[in-house]
TIMAR-179070 format. One record per residue (C-alpha): residue in three letters; z, y, x. Coordinates in steps of 0.2 Angstrom, whole numbers, padded with zeros to 4 digits, always signed. Layout:
BEGIN
ALAZYX ...
REM end
This chain:
BEGIN
UNK+0000+0000+0000 UNK-0004+0017+0006 UNK+0001+0034-0001 UNK-0001+0052+0005 UNK+0015+0050+0015 UNK+0010+0035+0025 UNK+0011+0016+0023 UNK+0025+0007+0014 UNK+0032-0007+0025 UNK+0040-0022+0016 UNK+0051-0035+0023 UNK+0042-0049+0014 UNK+0026-0044+0022 UNK+0032-0048+0039 UNK+0021-0060+0049 UNK+0020-0063+0068 UNK+0007-0054+0078 UNK-0009-0063+0082 UNK-0007-0058+0100 UNK+0007-0057+0113 UNK+0008-0046+0129 UNK+0018-0057+0141 UNK+0017-0044+0155 UNK+0014-0025+0156 UNK+0010-0015+0171 UNK+0011+0004+0169 UNK+0005+0017+0182 UNK+0011+0035+0178 UNK+0003+0050+0187 UNK+0015+0064+0181 UNK+0010+0081+0178 UNK+0017+0094+0165 UNK+0000+0096+0156 UNK-0010+0081+0161 UNK-0001+0065+0164 UNK-0012+0050+0167 UNK-0005+0033+0161 UNK-0014+0017+0166 UNK-0008+0002+0157 UNK-0013-0016+0163 UNK-0009-0027+0148 UNK-0010-0046+0149 UNK-0015-0051+0132 UNK-0012-0069+0125 UNK-0018-0075+0109 UNK-0005-0084+0099 UNK-0007-0102+0097 UNK-0016-0107+0081 UNK-0024-0089+0079 UNK-0043-0090+0077 UNK-0053-0084+0092 UNK-0062-0070+0082 UNK-0046-0062+0076 UNK-0047-0043+0080 UNK-0034-0035+0092 UNK-0027-0019+0085 UNK-0015-0009+0096 UNK-0004+0005+0089 UNK-0007+0023+0095 UNK+0000+0040+0090 UNK-0010+0056+0095 UNK-0017+0047+0110 UNK-0033+0052+0119 UNK-0042+0036+0127 UNK-0050+0040+0144 UNK-0054+0022+0149 UNK-0054+0005+0143 UNK-0058-0011+0153 UNK-0058-0029+0147 UNK-0055-0041+0162 UNK-0059-0028+0174 UNK-0076-0022+0166 UNK-0079-0006+0157 UNK-0079-0010+0138 UNK-0095-0007+0129 UNK-0095+0007+0117 UNK-0098-0005+0102 UNK-0085-0017+0107 UNK-0070-0006+0102 UNK-0065+0009+0091 UNK-0052+0021+0097 UNK-0044+0034+0086 UNK-0028+0044+0090 UNK-0018+0031+0079 UNK-0025+0015+0085 UNK-0037+0005+0097 UNK-0046-0009+0088 UNK-0056-0022+0098 UNK-0065-0031+0084 UNK-0072-0045+0095 UNK-0060-0048+0110 UNK-0064-0061+0123 UNK-0063-0079+0117 UNK-0052-0085+0131 UNK-0034-0088+0126 UNK-0029-0075+0139 UNK-0037-0059+0145 UNK-0033-0042+0153 UNK-0034-0025+0146 UNK-0034-0009+0156 UNK-0031+0007+0146 UNK-0030+0024+0152 UNK-0023+0038+0142 UNK-0019+0057+0145 UNK-0003+0065+0139 UNK+0004+0083+0139 UNK+0023+0081+0141 UNK+0026+0099+0142 UNK+0020+0102+0125 UNK+0028+0087+0117 UNK+0041+0096+0106 UNK+0044+0081+0095 UNK+0054+0073+0110 UNK+0046+0056+0106 UNK+0036+0046+0119 UNK+0035+0055+0136 UNK+0041+0073+0136 UNK+0047+0086+0148 UNK+0063+0096+0146 UNK+0071+0108+0158 UNK+0058+0102+0171 UNK+0063+0084+0169 UNK+0051+0071+0163 UNK+0060+0059+0150 UNK+0055+0046+0137 UNK+0062+0041+0120 UNK+0053+0026+0113 UNK+0064+0020+0099 UNK+0058+0017+0086 UNK+0040+0020+0088 UNK+0038+0032+0102 UNK+0030+0020+0115 UNK+0013+0022+0105 UNK+0013+0040+0110 UNK+0011+0034+0128 UNK-0002+0021+0128 UNK-0010+0009+0115 UNK+0001-0006+0112 UNK+0008-0019+0100 UNK+0022-0007+0097 UNK+0034-0018+0087 UNK+0051-0026+0092 UNK+0045-0044+0092 UNK+0032-0041+0106 UNK+0043-0045+0122 UNK+0035-0041+0139 UNK+0040-0041+0157 UNK+0037-0023+0164 UNK+0032-0017+0181 UNK+0031+0002+0182 UNK+0024+0013+0196 UNK+0028+0031+0194 UNK+0020+0045+0205 UNK+0024+0063+0205 UNK+0026+0079+0216 UNK+0040+0075+0227 UNK+0048+0093+0226 UNK+0046+0093+0207 UNK+0053+0076+0204 UNK+0062+0068+0219 UNK+0070+0056+0207 UNK+0059+0042+0199 UNK+0068+0030+0188 UNK+0063+0016+0176 UNK+0070+0000+0169 UNK+0075-0015+0179 UNK+0077-0015+0198 UNK+0069-0004+0211 UNK+0056-0013+0221 UNK+0046+0000+0232 UNK+0045+0018+0236 UNK+0033+0028+0247 UNK+0025+0044+0252 UNK+0008+0050+0247 UNK-0004+0063+0252 UNK-0003+0081+0245 UNK+0016+0081+0244 UNK+0017+0067+0231 UNK+0027+0051+0231 UNK+0029+0035+0221 UNK+0042+0022+0216 UNK+0040+0005+0208 UNK+0052-0003+0196 UNK+0052-0021+0189 UNK+0062-0027+0175 UNK+0063-0047+0175 UNK+0069-0048+0157 UNK+0056-0048+0143 UNK+0059-0033+0132 UNK+0051-0024+0117 UNK+0042-0008+0120 UNK+0055+0003+0111 UNK+0067-0001+0126 UNK+0055+0006+0139 UNK+0061+0021+0149 UNK+0056+0033+0162 UNK+0065+0048+0170 UNK+0058+0059+0184 UNK+0065+0076+0190 UNK+0077+0084+0201 UNK+0095+0079+0196 UNK+0112+0077+0204 UNK+0120+0060+0205 UNK+0137+0052+0205 UNK+0138+0034+0211 UNK+0149+0019+0211 UNK+0149+0000+0211 UNK+0155-0014+0199 UNK+0158-0031+0204 UNK+0155-0043+0190 UNK+0165-0059+0185 UNK+0154-0070+0195 UNK+0155-0059+0211 UNK+0139-0049+0210 UNK+0139-0031+0215 UNK+0130-0019+0204 UNK+0125-0001+0209 UNK+0130+0012+0196 UNK+0122+0029+0195 UNK+0124+0043+0183 UNK+0112+0058+0184 UNK+0115+0075+0178 UNK+0110+0093+0181 UNK+0115+0099+0199 UNK+0132+0107+0199 UNK+0138+0096+0184 UNK+0142+0080+0194 UNK+0161+0082+0193 UNK+0159+0082+0174 UNK+0152+0065+0174 UNK+0167+0056+0182 UNK+0175+0051+0165 UNK+0158+0044+0159 UNK+0158+0033+0175 UNK+0176+0027+0172 UNK+0171+0023+0154 UNK+0156+0013+0160 UNK+0166+0002+0172 UNK+0179-0001+0158 UNK+0166-0006+0146 UNK+0158-0018+0158 UNK+0174-0027+0162 UNK+0179-0027+0143 UNK+0163-0035+0138 UNK+0166-0049+0151 UNK+0183-0052+0145 UNK+0181-0051+0126 UNK+0163-0058+0124 UNK+0160-0066+0140 UNK+0145-0055+0143 UNK+0141-0051+0162 UNK+0128-0038+0167 UNK+0112-0045+0173 UNK+0103-0032+0184 UNK+0105-0025+0202 UNK+0107-0007+0196 UNK+0113+0002+0180 UNK+0108+0020+0178 UNK+0113+0033+0165 UNK+0103+0050+0164 UNK+0110+0064+0154 UNK+0097+0077+0147 UNK+0100+0092+0136 UNK+0085+0090+0124 UNK+0087+0073+0115 UNK+0085+0068+0096 UNK+0098+0055+0097 UNK+0116+0053+0104 UNK+0109+0040+0117 UNK+0097+0026+0120 UNK+0100+0009+0127 UNK+0084+0006+0137 UNK+0087-0009+0148 UNK+0096-0004+0164 UNK+0092+0015+0161 UNK+0102+0022+0147 UNK+0096+0040+0143 UNK+0110+0051+0135 UNK+0111+0067+0126 UNK+0122+0076+0139 UNK+0135+0081+0126 UNK+0140+0062+0128 UNK+0141+0062+0147 UNK+0148+0079+0153 UNK+0167+0082+0151 UNK+0181+0091+0159 UNK+0197+0099+0152 UNK+0189+0117+0152 UNK+0173+0112+0143 UNK+0177+0097+0132 UNK+0189+0093+0118 UNK+0199+0077+0116 UNK+0186+0072+0103 UNK+0172+0074+0116 UNK+0181+0063+0128 UNK+0184+0050+0115 UNK+0165+0051+0109 UNK+0159+0049+0127 UNK+0170+0033+0130 UNK+0164+0026+0114 UNK+0145+0030+0116 UNK+0145+0025+0134 UNK+0152+0008+0128 UNK+0140+0007+0114 UNK+0124+0009+0124 UNK+0131-0003+0137 UNK+0135-0016+0125 UNK+0117-0016+0118 UNK+0113-0024+0135 UNK+0116-0040+0126 UNK+0117-0035+0107 UNK+0100-0027+0106 UNK+0092-0029+0123 UNK+0094-0048+0128 UNK+0094-0052+0110 UNK+0083-0039+0100 UNK+0078-0038+0082 UNK+0062-0046+0076 UNK+0057-0031+0066 UNK+0064-0014+0061 UNK+0071-0022+0044 UNK+0084-0030+0056 UNK+0090-0014+0064 UNK+0108-0018+0058 UNK+0107-0033+0069 UNK+0108-0023+0084 UNK+0116-0007+0078 UNK+0130-0013+0066 UNK+0135-0027+0078 UNK+0136-0015+0093 UNK+0146-0002+0083 UNK+0158-0016+0079 UNK+0159-0020+0097 UNK+0162-0002+0102 UNK+0175+0000+0089 UNK+0184-0015+0096 UNK+0183-0008+0113 UNK+0190+0009+0108 UNK+0204+0001+0098 UNK+0209-0009+0114 UNK+0207+0007+0125 UNK+0217+0018+0114 UNK+0226+0015+0097 UNK+0220+0002+0085 UNK+0229+0010+0070 UNK+0223+0027+0074 UNK+0205+0021+0078 UNK+0204+0011+0062 UNK+0209+0026+0051 UNK+0196+0037+0060 UNK+0183+0023+0057 UNK+0187+0023+0038 UNK+0187+0042+0037 UNK+0170+0042+0045 UNK+0164+0028+0033 UNK+0170+0036+0017 UNK+0164+0054+0022 UNK+0146+0048+0027 UNK+0142+0031+0021 UNK+0150+0031+0004 UNK+0140+0046-0002 UNK+0125+0038+0005 UNK+0128+0022-0006 UNK+0131+0033-0021 UNK+0116+0044-0020 UNK+0097+0043-0020 UNK+0096+0038-0002 UNK+0106+0022-0005 UNK+0099+0006+0003 UNK+0105-0011+0009 UNK+0112-0013+0026 UNK+0096-0022+0029 UNK+0083-0012+0020 UNK+0069-0021+0011 UNK+0056-0007+0012 UNK+0053+0009+0022 UNK+0040+0022+0024 UNK+0047+0030+0040 UNK+0059+0019+0050 UNK+0067+0035+0059 UNK+0075+0039+0042 UNK+0085+0022+0042 UNK+0096+0026+0057 UNK+0109+0029+0044 UNK+0128+0027+0041 UNK+0124+0012+0031 UNK+0115+0003+0045 UNK+0128+0008+0058 UNK+0145+0010+0050 UNK+0143-0001+0035 UNK+0134-0014+0046 UNK+0149-0014+0058 UNK+0161-0017+0043 UNK+0150-0032+0038 UNK+0153-0039+0055 UNK+0171-0036+0054 UNK+0172-0045+0037 UNK+0165-0060+0046 UNK+0179-0059+0058 UNK+0191-0058+0044 UNK+0184-0072+0034 UNK+0183-0084+0049 UNK+0197-0079+0061 UNK+0196-0073+0079 UNK+0194-0090+0087 UNK+0179-0096+0076 UNK+0171-0078+0076 UNK+0171-0079+0095 UNK+0163-0097+0095 UNK+0150-0090+0083 UNK+0146-0075+0095 UNK+0145-0087+0110 UNK+0133-0098+0100 UNK+0123-0083+0095 UNK+0121-0077+0114 UNK+0117-0095+0119 UNK+0104-0099+0105 UNK+0095-0083+0104 UNK+0095-0075+0122 UNK+0078-0068+0126 UNK+0072-0069+0107 UNK+0069-0056+0093 UNK+0081-0062+0080 UNK+0085-0059+0062 UNK+0101-0057+0051 UNK+0098-0075+0045 UNK+0099-0081+0063 UNK+0115-0071+0065 UNK+0124-0078+0050 UNK+0118-0096+0054 UNK+0128-0097+0070 UNK+0144-0093+0060 UNK+0139-0106+0047 UNK+0136-0119+0061 UNK+0152-0116+0070 UNK+0163-0115+0055 UNK+0155-0126+0042 UNK+0156-0112+0029 UNK+0143-0107+0017 UNK+0140-0088+0019 UNK+0125-0087+0007 UNK+0136-0076-0005 UNK+0143-0066+0009 UNK+0125-0062+0015 UNK+0123-0051-0001 UNK+0132-0038+0010 UNK+0116-0037+0020 UNK+0104-0038+0005 UNK+0112-0027-0008 UNK+0115-0008-0008 UNK+0130+0000-0016 UNK+0149+0001-0014 UNK+0159-0012-0024 UNK+0173-0006-0034 UNK+0188-0017-0038 UNK+0198-0013-0054 UNK+0216-0020-0052 UNK+0231-0022-0063 UNK+0247-0030-0060 UNK+0262-0036-0070 UNK+0278-0045-0065 UNK+0286-0059-0076 UNK+0304-0059-0070 UNK+0308-0074-0082 UNK+0296-0085-0073 UNK+0297-0076-0056 UNK+0279-0073-0056 UNK+0268-0059-0051 UNK+0251-0057-0059 UNK+0236-0048-0052 UNK+0220-0046-0061 UNK+0205-0040-0051 UNK+0188-0037-0058 UNK+0173-0032-0046 UNK+0158-0022-0050 UNK+0144-0014-0040 UNK+0136+0002-0047 UNK+0117+0003-0049 UNK+0107+0011-0035 UNK+0089+0016-0034 UNK+0077+0002-0037 UNK+0092-0010-0040 UNK+0100-0008-0056 UNK+0107-0026-0058 UNK+0119-0032-0044 UNK+0125-0049-0040 UNK+0144-0054-0036 UNK+0150-0051-0019 UNK+0161-0062-0008 UNK+0175-0049-0004 UNK+0189-0052+0008 UNK+0204-0042+0002 UNK+0219-0042+0014 UNK+0235-0039+0005 UNK+0254-0041+0005 UNK+0268-0041-0008 UNK+0280-0028-0002 UNK+0299-0029-0006 UNK+0312-0016-0009 UNK+0316-0016+0010 UNK+0298-0012+0015 UNK+0295-0029+0022 UNK+0282-0042+0016 UNK+0289-0055+0005 UNK+0284-0073+0003 UNK+0278-0082-0012 UNK+0279-0101-0015 UNK+0262-0103-0023 UNK+0246-0095-0029 UNK+0233-0099-0042 UNK+0217-0091-0048 UNK+0209-0087-0031 UNK+0207-0093-0013 UNK+0221-0085-0003 UNK+0221-0088+0016 UNK+0231-0079+0030 UNK+0235-0064+0019 UNK+0217-0062+0012 UNK+0211-0065-0006 UNK+0193-0071-0006 UNK+0185-0063-0021 UNK+0169-0072-0027 UNK+0169-0070-0046 UNK+0168-0055-0057 UNK+0186-0058-0063 UNK+0201-0066-0054 UNK+0218-0068-0063 UNK+0229-0072-0048 UNK+0247-0079-0051 UNK+0259-0078-0037 UNK+0274-0089-0040 UNK+0292-0089-0032 UNK+0293-0070-0034 UNK+0309-0066-0042 UNK+0309-0047-0040 UNK+0295-0035-0044 UNK+0285-0032-0028 UNK+0274-0017-0023 UNK+0256-0023-0020 UNK+0248-0017-0004 UNK+0229-0019-0005 UNK+0214-0019+0007 UNK+0226-0019+0022 UNK+0216-0013+0038 UNK+0202-0009+0026 UNK+0197-0027+0026 UNK+0182-0023+0015 UNK+0172-0007+0012 UNK+0176-0006-0006 UNK+0184+0007-0018 UNK+0199+0003-0028 UNK+0204+0008-0045 UNK+0222+0002-0046 UNK+0234+0004-0061 UNK+0249+0008-0050 UNK+0265+0019-0053 UNK+0265+0035-0043 UNK+0282+0029-0036 UNK+0273+0014-0029 UNK+0261+0025-0019 UNK+0276+0035-0012 UNK+0285+0019-0008 UNK+0270+0012+0002 UNK+0268+0029+0010 UNK+0286+0028+0017 UNK+0288+0009+0020 UNK+0272-0001+0021 UNK+0273-0011+0037 UNK+0254-0011+0038 UNK+0250+0006+0047 UNK+0233+0008+0039 UNK+0239+0005+0022 UNK+0254+0017+0024 UNK+0241+0031+0029 UNK+0230+0026+0015 UNK+0244+0027+0002 UNK+0248+0045+0007 UNK+0230+0049+0008 UNK+0228+0043-0010 UNK+0242+0054-0015 UNK+0234+0069-0007 UNK+0217+0065-0015 UNK+0224+0063-0032 UNK+0234+0079-0031 UNK+0218+0088-0025 UNK+0207+0081-0039 UNK+0221+0086-0052 UNK+0221+0104-0044 UNK+0203+0105-0045 UNK+0202+0101-0063 UNK+0216+0114-0067 UNK+0207+0127-0058 UNK+0191+0123-0067 UNK+0200+0124-0083 UNK+0207+0141-0079 UNK+0225+0135-0075 UNK+0236+0136-0060 UNK+0237+0120-0050 UNK+0254+0112-0049 UNK+0259+0101-0034 UNK+0274+0089-0034 UNK+0287+0093-0021 UNK+0288+0075-0016 UNK+0271+0078-0007 UNK+0277+0091+0004 UNK+0293+0082+0008 UNK+0283+0066+0012 UNK+0272+0077+0024 UNK+0288+0082+0033 UNK+0293+0064+0034 UNK+0277+0059+0043 UNK+0278+0074+0054 UNK+0295+0070+0060 UNK+0294+0051+0061 UNK+0295+0049+0080 UNK+0292+0030+0078 UNK+0274+0034+0074 UNK+0261+0039+0087 UNK+0258+0058+0087 UNK+0239+0054+0084 UNK+0244+0044+0069 UNK+0255+0058+0062 UNK+0241+0071+0065 UNK+0229+0060+0054 UNK+0242+0058+0041 UNK+0244+0077+0039 UNK+0225+0080+0039 UNK+0220+0083+0021 UNK+0205+0075+0014 UNK+0190+0085+0017 UNK+0180+0095+0004 UNK+0166+0082+0004 UNK+0179+0068+0001 UNK+0186+0077-0014 UNK+0169+0080-0021 UNK+0165+0061-0019 UNK+0181+0057-0029 UNK+0177+0069-0043 UNK+0160+0062-0044 UNK+0151+0075-0055 UNK+0150+0094-0060 UNK+0156+0099-0043 UNK+0161+0117-0039 UNK+0164+0118-0020 UNK+0173+0135-0022 UNK+0186+0126-0034 UNK+0188+0112-0021 UNK+0191+0124-0007 UNK+0204+0133-0017 UNK+0213+0117-0022 UNK+0213+0112-0004 UNK+0220+0128+0002 UNK+0233+0129-0011 UNK+0240+0111-0007 UNK+0240+0115+0012 UNK+0250+0131+0009 UNK+0262+0121-0002 UNK+0265+0108+0012 UNK+0266+0122+0024 UNK+0279+0132+0014 UNK+0290+0116+0012 UNK+0290+0112+0030 UNK+0288+0129+0039 UNK+0304+0127+0049 UNK+0301+0108+0053 UNK+0283+0111+0058 UNK+0287+0126+0069 UNK+0300+0117+0079 UNK+0289+0102+0081 UNK+0275+0113+0086 UNK+0285+0121+0100 UNK+0292+0105+0106 UNK+0274+0098+0109 UNK+0269+0112+0120 UNK+0258+0105+0134 UNK+0267+0103+0151 UNK+0259+0098+0167 UNK+0241+0094+0171 UNK+0228+0089+0158 UNK+0225+0071+0155 UNK+0212+0064+0142 UNK+0222+0048+0139 UNK+0226+0043+0121 UNK+0244+0048+0121 UNK+0241+0065+0128 UNK+0227+0068+0116 UNK+0238+0063+0102 UNK+0251+0075+0106 UNK+0238+0089+0106 UNK+0231+0083+0090 UNK+0248+0084+0081 UNK+0252+0101+0088 UNK+0235+0108+0083 UNK+0237+0101+0065 UNK+0254+0109+0064 UNK+0246+0126+0071 UNK+0234+0125+0056 UNK+0247+0124+0044 UNK+0258+0137+0052 UNK+0243+0149+0051 UNK+0241+0148+0032 UNK+0254+0162+0029 UNK+0243+0177+0024 UNK+0239+0188+0039 UNK+0250+0177+0051 UNK+0239+0171+0065 UNK+0251+0176+0079 UNK+0253+0158+0085 UNK+0234+0155+0085 UNK+0232+0171+0095 UNK+0245+0166+0108 UNK+0238+0148+0109 UNK+0220+0155+0112 UNK+0226+0167+0125 UNK+0237+0154+0134 UNK+0226+0138+0132 UNK+0224+0127+0147 UNK+0211+0116+0139 UNK+0196+0116+0128 UNK+0205+0106+0114 UNK+0218+0120+0112 UNK+0207+0134+0115 UNK+0193+0129+0102 UNK+0206+0124+0089 UNK+0214+0141+0090 UNK+0197+0150+0090 UNK+0192+0140+0074 UNK+0209+0145+0066 UNK+0206+0164+0070 UNK+0188+0163+0064 UNK+0192+0154+0048 UNK+0208+0161+0042 UNK+0203+0179+0046 UNK+0184+0180+0046 UNK+0178+0197+0052 UNK+0195+0203+0058 UNK+0198+0211+0075 UNK+0208+0196+0082 UNK+0194+0184+0076 UNK+0180+0195+0083 UNK+0189+0198+0100 UNK+0192+0179+0102 UNK+0174+0175+0098 UNK+0168+0188+0110 UNK+0180+0182+0124 UNK+0174+0164+0121 UNK+0156+0169+0123 UNK+0159+0179+0138 UNK+0168+0164+0147 UNK+0155+0151+0142 UNK+0139+0160+0139 UNK+0130+0150+0153 UNK+0136+0133+0147 UNK+0125+0126+0133 UNK+0137+0112+0127 UNK+0152+0124+0125 UNK+0141+0137+0117 UNK+0137+0124+0104 UNK+0155+0124+0099 UNK+0154+0143+0097 UNK+0140+0142+0085 UNK+0148+0127+0076 UNK+0164+0137+0073 UNK+0155+0151+0066 UNK+0144+0140+0055 UNK+0159+0132+0047 UNK+0168+0148+0042 UNK+0171+0146+0023 UNK+0165+0159+0011 UNK+0149+0167+0005 UNK+0147+0179+0019 UNK+0143+0165+0032 UNK+0126+0163+0025 UNK+0121+0180+0033 UNK+0131+0177+0048 UNK+0122+0161+0051 UNK+0105+0169+0049 UNK+0110+0182+0062 UNK+0115+0169+0074 UNK+0098+0161+0073 UNK+0092+0177+0081 UNK+0105+0176+0095 UNK+0097+0174+0113 UNK+0106+0158+0115 UNK+0099+0150+0099 UNK+0083+0139+0100 UNK+0075+0128+0087 UNK+0068+0117+0101 UNK+0085+0111+0106 UNK+0092+0098+0094 UNK+0110+0101+0099 UNK+0109+0119+0096 UNK+0101+0117+0079 UNK+0113+0104+0074 UNK+0128+0114+0079 UNK+0122+0129+0069 UNK+0111+0124+0054 UNK+0118+0106+0053 UNK+0136+0112+0053 UNK+0132+0125+0040 UNK+0123+0113+0028 UNK+0133+0098+0030 UNK+0151+0104+0034 UNK+0152+0121+0025 UNK+0152+0117+0007 UNK+0157+0135+0000 UNK+0143+0144+0010 UNK+0129+0131+0009 UNK+0132+0129-0010 UNK+0134+0148-0013 UNK+0131+0150-0032 UNK+0116+0162-0030 UNK+0106+0149-0020 UNK+0105+0160-0004 UNK+0112+0146+0007 UNK+0098+0134+0000 UNK+0085+0147+0003 UNK+0089+0149+0021 UNK+0090+0130+0023 UNK+0073+0128+0016 UNK+0066+0140+0029 UNK+0075+0132+0043 UNK+0070+0114+0038 UNK+0052+0118+0037 UNK+0052+0127+0054 UNK+0060+0112+0062 UNK+0048+0101+0054 UNK+0033+0109+0063 UNK+0039+0103+0080 UNK+0052+0090+0077 UNK+0051+0079+0061 UNK+0065+0068+0065 UNK+0077+0083+0067 UNK+0070+0091+0050 UNK+0072+0075+0041 UNK+0090+0073+0046 UNK+0094+0091+0041 UNK+0087+0088+0024 UNK+0099+0074+0020 UNK+0112+0088+0017 UNK+0106+0089-0001 UNK+0107+0070-0004 UNK+0121+0073-0017 UNK+0113+0088-0026 UNK+0114+0079-0043 UNK+0133+0079-0042 UNK+0134+0098-0042 UNK+0138+0109-0057 UNK+0123+0114-0067 UNK+0120+0131-0059 UNK+0120+0125-0041 UNK+0111+0109-0046 UNK+0096+0118-0053 UNK+0095+0129-0037 UNK+0097+0114-0026 UNK+0083+0106-0035 UNK+0072+0121-0033 UNK+0075+0120-0014 UNK+0070+0102-0013 UNK+0055+0106-0023 UNK+0050+0120-0011 UNK+0051+0108+0004 UNK+0041+0095-0005 UNK+0028+0107-0010 UNK+0025+0114+0007 UNK+0009+0111+0016 UNK+0008+0098+0031 UNK+0025+0090+0029 UNK+0029+0076+0041 UNK+0030+0059+0035 UNK+0049+0059+0040 UNK+0053+0074+0030 UNK+0043+0070+0015 UNK+0050+0053+0014 UNK+0068+0060+0013 UNK+0064+0074+0001 UNK+0054+0063-0011 UNK+0068+0049-0011 UNK+0081+0063-0014 UNK+0072+0070-0029 UNK+0067+0053-0036 
REM end
């Protein structure tokens, strides 16, 4: 099927390619405007394919300069070349033959940042998902695995550094001041994992000795002068390598491992075999320029890309429908790494907050899709929270269902059985069935079915018979193109909590399979009877967030307060308090919309004080507990007829109520947490800063009182404290002299540091209120702003549209008008960036009628614009459908 927006790809249409490419040799002769690429492809006809089957190679904007077949120039009537494909209608009848393809590229003018491009005088590639076809004609699909040998030639002064995948094999000097390097990757890989970097960069180096005693040379390449800011990334890399050996038995397999940090990059990072390319924001860090969140992100993303060496590279995905097979699995692995490196409880809460704020709205809106999509128009638009975050949760559920020992056996078998292959979700599930003897066919619906399941739960206690009854009904709401849902296998971790806060035992259970503290829900309704329970317990549900579901629980308010104070499961304790906060905010929203003053129970403020003062809890955990649900989280709970201004007001009023109740306690605790000694990015130190800064936010809520924030900004010795204080000044007193002075001071200090200036733009883009629309417009004219740098666009326009509900959704539509202009401008050069920006309006139907109408007009304005990219049109049309 073809439409005006491109081909629709369907999972059921997959079939193996008629041809394979066992080996690929590439020769790059680099030049900013005229780079020549000579590809030598060994073509092999797949067994059983007819000898007259045409060979069709993918291209994207290519110009063919030369084509040879088995060393001879191809006759003009033997092929057809267009910018999008190279078709050899009558290839040689031999089973194997050789193609020589020469193309010419202009890296300096490639603003889409896909294929080979040049940024800040550095040549760089990005080939996932389909960027390799912008370099040469190829079977650009994940199931074509080839062994690559790459020769790179460039001007020695312009590009003294020449890197590619695999191991270095040869270097040499050439006439005219040029030089070359040859790299060879012995492991077959798909074209999306190809990488090349050439330029003049600084380096830090180290070595890692593997479990088997091999020495691996490590290198991280950054802009000259920033080498010291890459030391934390190097430390994270070495810890990742050791952890993967210990936890999954995965040893690194090449002689070298290189990371390159670049400033213009569409993604966070890319796992190219042996040569990871990173957005520099996920490599560069020191106390003066990076926040604690930056350090944590660097650690996690360094680990994520390294872990891809086995879950993504050595075993890749058969087709792009299997994207979750590498991404969801690897996110699970990096989550486990971070949990082991930092705090498991804190990490789990952070993961769930991300899932609920990004993936749950995706599941509830027009862009909903299964973890493994069944169709797509533009694969770049499916690098989503559903594939990554929900995909990780599905892997976690397998671990919960089977247990740690069987899960590890399944992973070992997966690596053994599929090493060197392009695998599928079915392959992945089959190894766990084989090692456990379980039937995972119903569980597989988590991969195949979109939507967030809801569990409706009621309880009752029969004191006479010492029984506790739990009724659970599951439902999955309809999603686009999928109105009828099948029943899921949901592992629901739980406990019955007694009066003293401890888990109580029961003597028997009927109505469901219950194993190791997990109820296995497989039917629409379960009536579960726990016997041997003489006193009424409080039910603690979805402990550790064992399943990505929503809960509708008929539960007394005092039960939630009890769990928030006493639940032994740290996640569930946080969840209980967060539910109380959410319920209070939703109730306040409804009163505001009804013209009434909100009312907040004093118990909420008291409970906040209990969390703040509980020294048995980690400071980072307390900080998360005291952080109110975000405006988007509240909107998701309300569901329809959303007024962002009313949500903002409700949130501010609750925060002030909590602050008023605890002003003395919060002030004393804030002072006691003052930073002493040298900065350290370790989890404990970061946790203390996080708690102190949450308290500062509360203490700054008194009208006109930002004295503490001014003092912290002036005295800060690290970026976490400085940026937090600046945000409080800018948000609490926008346009005031203290805010303007702090913003100007910050800009003067960091004007030459792009990553820190991204924070400066981001803070201003997130200032609540109608006036921010004009402020953001003005910032697009700032000399430091560029539409060609994805980081800068995301920091300003992305923050404004996705994280500033009151300004973006301004009732008169001014925020949408600006947004339309920005998205269309981005689309002209970088369709991926434009498409990701456009997802900010995915929940437009949940807005109140006035805003809803203006949001729809904005989407139509984008849809009706001329020359839209496939990426952007796909997002907008699905959002409007």
